[in-house]
BAVEXNU-800630 format. One record per atom (N, C-alpha, C, CB): residue number from 1; atom name; y, z, x. Coordinates in steps of 0.05 Angstrom, whole numbers. Last residue first. Glycine has a CB too. Layout:
REM BAVEXNU-800630
<r i="NUM" at="CA" y="Y" z="Z" x="X"/>
...
This chain:
REM BAVEXNU-800630
<r i="61" at="N" y="217" z="-316" x="-97"/>
<r i="61" at="CA" y="240" z="-322" x="-118"/>
<r i="61" at="C" y="266" z="-311" x="-122"/>
<r i="61" at="CB" y="232" z="-319" x="-139"/>
<r i="60" at="N" y="156" z="-315" x="-77"/>
<r i="60" at="CA" y="177" z="-315" x="-65"/>
<r i="60" at="C" y="201" z="-326" x="-84"/>
<r i="60" at="CB" y="173" z="-329" x="-43"/>
<r i="59" at="N" y="95" z="-299" x="-102"/>
<r i="59" at="CA" y="121" z="-311" x="-105"/>
<r i="59" at="C" y="138" z="-312" x="-96"/>
<r i="59" at="CB" y="129" z="-309" x="-117"/>
<r i="58" at="N" y="27" z="-282" x="-73"/>
<r i="58" at="CA" y="60" z="-265" x="-72"/>
<r i="58" at="C" y="76" z="-300" x="-87"/>
<r i="58" at="CB" y="78" z="-251" x="-23"/>
<r i="57" at="N" y="-37" z="-276" x="-76"/>
<r i="57" at="CA" y="-12" z="-291" x="-92"/>
<r i="57" at="C" y="22" z="-283" x="-94"/>
<r i="57" at="CB" y="-22" z="-289" x="-120"/>
<r i="56" at="N" y="-35" z="-207" x="-53"/>
<r i="56" at="CA" y="-43" z="-236" x="-51"/>
<r i="56" at="C" y="-27" z="-249" x="-77"/>
<r i="56" at="CB" y="-79" z="-241" x="-52"/>
<r i="55" at="N" y="-46" z="-145" x="-12"/>
<r i="55" at="CA" y="-31" z="-165" x="-31"/>
<r i="55" at="C" y="-37" z="-198" x="-26"/>
<r i="55" at="CB" y="3" z="-159" x="-26"/>
<r i="54" at="N" y="-82" z="-82" x="-35"/>
<r i="54" at="CA" y="-86" z="-117" x="-12"/>
<r i="54" at="C" y="-72" z="-138" x="-29"/>
<r i="54" at="CB" y="-128" z="-133" x="-6"/>
<r i="53" at="N" y="-93" z="-25" x="-18"/>
<r i="53" at="CA" y="-76" z="-39" x="-27"/>
<r i="53" at="C" y="-75" z="-71" x="-15"/>
<r i="53" at="CB" y="-53" z="-23" x="-23"/>
<r i="52" at="N" y="-127" z="35" x="-13"/>
<r i="52" at="CA" y="-126" z="16" x="-2"/>
<r i="52" at="C" y="-114" z="-14" x="-15"/>
<r i="52" at="CB" y="-147" z="16" x="5"/>
<r i="51" at="N" y="-128" z="102" x="-5"/>
<r i="51" at="CA" y="-116" z="77" x="-36"/>
<r i="51" at="C" y="-113" z="54" x="-14"/>
<r i="51" at="CB" y="-74" z="86" x="-59"/>
<r i="50" at="N" y="-171" z="160" x="-10"/>
<r i="50" at="CA" y="-154" z="144" x="5"/>
<r i="50" at="C" y="-149" z="120" x="-15"/>
<r i="50" at="CB" y="-166" z="136" x="34"/>
<r i="49" at="N" y="-191" z="203" x="-28"/>
<r i="49" at="CA" y="-165" z="208" x="-36"/>
<r i="49" at="C" y="-151" z="178" x="-25"/>
<r i="49" at="CB" y="-152" z="239" x="-21"/>
<r i="48" at="N" y="-244" z="221" x="-11"/>
<r i="48" at="CA" y="-239" z="213" x="-30"/>
<r i="48" at="C" y="-214" z="200" x="-48"/>
<r i="48" at="CB" y="-248" z="227" x="-35"/>
<r i="47" at="N" y="-230" z="286" x="17"/>
<r i="47" at="CA" y="-255" z="269" x="10"/>
<r i="47" at="C" y="-238" z="251" x="-8"/>
<r i="47" at="CB" y="-283" z="286" x="-6"/>
<r i="46" at="N" y="-176" z="317" x="56"/>
<r i="46" at="CA" y="-185" z="312" x="30"/>
<r i="46" at="C" y="-211" z="285" x="25"/>
<r i="46" at="CB" y="-155" z="304" x="14"/>
<r i="45" at="N" y="-141" z="314" x="99"/>
<r i="45" at="CA" y="-168" z="333" x="94"/>
<r i="45" at="C" y="-177" z="333" x="71"/>
<r i="45" at="CB" y="-166" z="361" x="99"/>
<r i="44" at="N" y="-101" z="279" x="82"/>
<r i="44" at="CA" y="-116" z="285" x="114"/>
<r i="44" at="C" y="-143" z="285" x="106"/>
<r i="44" at="CB" y="-109" z="317" x="132"/>
<r i="43" at="N" y="-85" z="264" x="26"/>
<r i="43" at="CA" y="-85" z="286" x="40"/>
<r i="43" at="C" y="-104" z="277" x="64"/>
<r i="43" at="CB" y="-94" z="312" x="24"/>
<r i="42" at="N" y="-68" z="202" x="23"/>
<r i="42" at="CA" y="-43" z="225" x="18"/>
<r i="42" at="C" y="-53" z="244" x="25"/>
<r i="42" at="CB" y="-29" z="231" x="-9"/>
<r i="41" at="N" y="-66" z="148" x="57"/>
<r i="41" at="CA" y="-83" z="171" x="57"/>
<r i="41" at="C" y="-74" z="192" x="50"/>
<r i="41" at="CB" y="-94" z="177" x="78"/>
<r i="40" at="N" y="-67" z="76" x="46"/>
<r i="40" at="CA" y="-62" z="103" x="50"/>
<r i="40" at="C" y="-81" z="126" x="43"/>
<r i="40" at="CB" y="-40" z="106" x="38"/>
<r i="39" at="N" y="-58" z="14" x="70"/>
<r i="39" at="CA" y="-78" z="32" x="62"/>
<r i="39" at="C" y="-68" z="62" x="65"/>
<r i="39" at="CB" y="-105" z="26" x="77"/>
<r i="38" at="N" y="-31" z="-49" x="54"/>
<r i="38" at="CA" y="-25" z="-18" x="64"/>
<r i="38" at="C" y="-44" z="-2" x="53"/>
<r i="38" at="CB" y="3" z="-6" x="54"/>
<r i="37" at="N" y="-36" z="-111" x="75"/>
<r i="37" at="CA" y="-45" z="-96" x="69"/>
<r i="37" at="C" y="-29" z="-71" x="66"/>
<r i="37" at="CB" y="-63" z="-97" x="82"/>
<r i="36" at="N" y="7" z="-156" x="89"/>
<r i="36" at="CA" y="-10" z="-169" x="62"/>
<r i="36" at="C" y="-39" z="-136" x="61"/>
<r i="36" at="CB" y="-31" z="-217" x="75"/>
<r i="35" at="N" y="83" z="-152" x="61"/>
<r i="35" at="CA" y="54" z="-138" x="80"/>
<r i="35" at="C" y="31" z="-148" x="66"/>
<r i="35" at="CB" y="51" z="-101" x="80"/>
<r i="34" at="N" y="126" z="-202" x="71"/>
<r i="34" at="CA" y="114" z="-184" x="55"/>
<r i="34" at="C" y="89" z="-176" x="70"/>
<r i="34" at="CB" y="110" z="-196" x="27"/>
<r i="33" at="N" y="142" z="-244" x="95"/>
<r i="33" at="CA" y="168" z="-226" x="85"/>
<r i="33" at="C" y="151" z="-213" x="69"/>
<r i="33" at="CB" y="196" z="-239" x="69"/>
<r i="32" at="N" y="116" z="-268" x="159"/>
<r i="32" at="CA" y="114" z="-261" x="127"/>
<r i="32" at="C" y="138" z="-243" x="117"/>
<r i="32" at="CB" y="85" z="-244" x="119"/>
<r i="31" at="N" y="130" z="-262" x="216"/>
<r i="31" at="CA" y="142" z="-279" x="195"/>
<r i="31" at="C" y="138" z="-282" x="174"/>
<r i="31" at="CB" y="143" z="-297" x="197"/>
<r i="30" at="N" y="70" z="-221" x="227"/>
<r i="30" at="CA" y="93" z="-233" x="226"/>
<r i="30" at="C" y="99" z="-267" x="218"/>
<r i="30" at="CB" y="102" z="-227" x="251"/>
<r i="29" at="N" y="40" z="-187" x="174"/>
<r i="29" at="CA" y="33" z="-210" x="192"/>
<r i="29" at="C" y="68" z="-224" x="199"/>
<r i="29" at="CB" y="7" z="-236" x="172"/>
<r i="28" at="N" y="21" z="-122" x="170"/>
<r i="28" at="CA" y="45" z="-148" x="159"/>
<r i="28" at="C" y="42" z="-169" x="181"/>
<r i="28" at="CB" y="82" z="-137" x="158"/>
<r i="27" at="N" y="-14" z="-75" x="150"/>
<r i="27" at="CA" y="-19" z="-94" x="159"/>
<r i="27" at="C" y="3" z="-118" x="151"/>
<r i="27" at="CB" y="-46" z="-97" x="153"/>
<r i="26" at="N" y="5" z="-3" x="155"/>
<r i="26" at="CA" y="11" z="-28" x="139"/>
<r i="26" at="C" y="-2" z="-50" x="167"/>
<r i="26" at="CB" y="51" z="-31" x="129"/>
<r i="25" at="N" y="-22" z="60" x="137"/>
<r i="25" at="CA" y="-25" z="41" x="158"/>
<r i="25" at="C" y="-14" z="14" x="137"/>
<r i="25" at="CB" y="-62" z="38" x="174"/>
<r i="24" at="N" y="-14" z="132" x="137"/>
<r i="24" at="CA" y="-1" z="106" x="128"/>
<r i="24" at="C" y="-14" z="84" x="146"/>
<r i="24" at="CB" y="31" z="106" x="132"/>
<r i="23" at="N" y="-23" z="200" x="117"/>
<r i="23" at="CA" y="-30" z="171" x="137"/>
<r i="23" at="C" y="-25" z="145" x="115"/>
<r i="23" at="CB" y="-71" z="170" x="151"/>
<r i="22" at="N" y="-3" z="234" x="73"/>
<r i="22" at="CA" y="-2" z="247" x="108"/>
<r i="22" at="C" y="-4" z="224" x="120"/>
<r i="22" at="CB" y="-28" z="271" x="122"/>
<r i="21" at="N" y="65" z="231" x="31"/>
<r i="21" at="CA" y="31" z="212" x="47"/>
<r i="21" at="C" y="32" z="230" x="78"/>
<r i="21" at="CB" y="37" z="161" x="55"/>
<r i="20" at="N" y="107" z="249" x="23"/>
<r i="20" at="CA" y="81" z="267" x="12"/>
<r i="20" at="C" y="49" z="260" x="25"/>
<r i="20" at="CB" y="79" z="261" x="-23"/>
<r i="19" at="N" y="146" z="215" x="40"/>
<r i="19" at="CA" y="140" z="229" x="60"/>
<r i="19" at="C" y="118" z="250" x="52"/>
<r i="19" at="CB" y="164" z="240" x="71"/>
<r i="18" at="N" y="135" z="150" x="34"/>
<r i="18" at="CA" y="140" z="168" x="14"/>
<r i="18" at="C" y="125" z="189" x="41"/>
<r i="18" at="CB" y="124" z="162" x="-22"/>
<r i="17" at="N" y="139" z="95" x="49"/>
<r i="17" at="CA" y="154" z="118" x="56"/>
<r i="17" at="C" y="155" z="134" x="49"/>
<r i="17" at="CB" y="170" z="120" x="59"/>
<r i="16" at="N" y="89" z="72" x="26"/>
<r i="16" at="CA" y="88" z="73" x="52"/>
<r i="16" at="C" y="119" z="89" x="65"/>
<r i="16" at="CB" y="83" z="41" x="61"/>
<r i="15" at="N" y="118" z="74" x="-26"/>
<r i="15" at="CA" y="95" z="87" x="-15"/>
<r i="15" at="C" y="93" z="86" x="5"/>
<r i="15" at="CB" y="76" z="82" x="-22"/>
<r i="14" at="N" y="155" z="34" x="-27"/>
<r i="14" at="CA" y="167" z="58" x="-30"/>
<r i="14" at="C" y="142" z="75" x="-19"/>
<r i="14" at="CB" y="178" z="63" x="-62"/>
<r i="13" at="N" y="128" z="-13" x="-15"/>
<r i="13" at="CA" y="146" z="-6" x="10"/>
<r i="13" at="C" y="156" z="28" x="-2"/>
<r i="13" at="CB" y="178" z="-35" x="15"/>
<r i="12" at="N" y="102" z="-16" x="-61"/>
<r i="12" at="CA" y="79" z="-14" x="-36"/>
<r i="12" at="C" y="100" z="-1" x="-8"/>
<r i="12" at="CB" y="62" z="-53" x="-27"/>
<r i="11" at="N" y="135" z="-27" x="-94"/>
<r i="11" at="CA" y="124" z="4" x="-99"/>
<r i="11" at="C" y="110" z="4" x="-68"/>
<r i="11" at="CB" y="96" z="10" x="-131"/>
<r i="10" at="N" y="164" z="-73" x="-68"/>
<r i="10" at="CA" y="179" z="-58" x="-75"/>
<r i="10" at="C" y="165" z="-28" x="-78"/>
<r i="10" at="CB" y="191" z="-70" x="-97"/>
<r i="9" at="N" y="116" z="-110" x="-92"/>
<r i="9" at="CA" y="123" z="-102" x="-62"/>
<r i="9" at="C" y="139" z="-75" x="-58"/>
<r i="9" at="CB" y="141" z="-125" x="-49"/>
<r i="8" at="N" y="84" z="-76" x="-136"/>
<r i="8" at="CA" y="105" z="-99" x="-137"/>
<r i="8" at="C" y="114" z="-92" x="-109"/>
<r i="8" at="CB" y="131" z="-98" x="-164"/>
<r i="7" at="N" y="19" z="-71" x="-174"/>
<r i="7" at="CA" y="46" z="-62" x="-161"/>
<r i="7" at="C" y="66" z="-90" x="-150"/>
<r i="7" at="CB" y="38" z="-40" x="-132"/>
<r i="6" at="N" y="-19" z="-69" x="-224"/>
<r i="6" at="CA" y="-9" z="-87" x="-211"/>
<r i="6" at="C" y="22" z="-77" x="-200"/>
<r i="6" at="CB" y="-11" z="-111" x="-229"/>
<r i="5" at="N" y="-65" z="-16" x="-242"/>
<r i="5" at="CA" y="-34" z="-25" x="-246"/>
<r i="5" at="C" y="-21" z="-46" x="-225"/>
<r i="5" at="CB" y="-15" z="3" x="-244"/>
<r i="4" at="N" y="-125" z="-2" x="-273"/>
<r i="4" at="CA" y="-110" z="-13" x="-242"/>
<r i="4" at="C" y="-87" z="-22" x="-262"/>
<r i="4" at="CB" y="-127" z="-44" x="-217"/>
<r i="3" at="N" y="-168" z="53" x="-296"/>
<r i="3" at="CA" y="-150" z="29" x="-294"/>
<r i="3" at="C" y="-131" z="31" x="-270"/>
<r i="3" at="CB" y="-134" z="25" x="-320"/>
<r i="2" at="N" y="-240" z="58" x="-282"/>
<r i="2" at="CA" y="-214" z="68" x="-274"/>
<r i="2" at="C" y="-189" z="43" x="-284"/>
<r i="2" at="CB" y="-215" z="73" x="-237"/>
<r i="1" at="N" y="-287" z="78" x="-331"/>
<r i="1" at="CA" y="-273" z="60" x="-317"/>
<r i="1" at="C" y="-248" z="66" x="-303"/>
<r i="1" at="CB" y="-268" z="42" x="-331"/>
């Protein structure tokens, strides 16, 4: 079974700026301090390597 690690907002921003990832899609609602969803495709020509991160339960402090 896969193991999942919670990521911080800073982790997600670093992922979106990683030049080694072929394709990144970010959903960010106007006025929010954080994205709501990040989708990555590290190798465009590879199968089943896409990862979707959904942001929820955010506490700003």
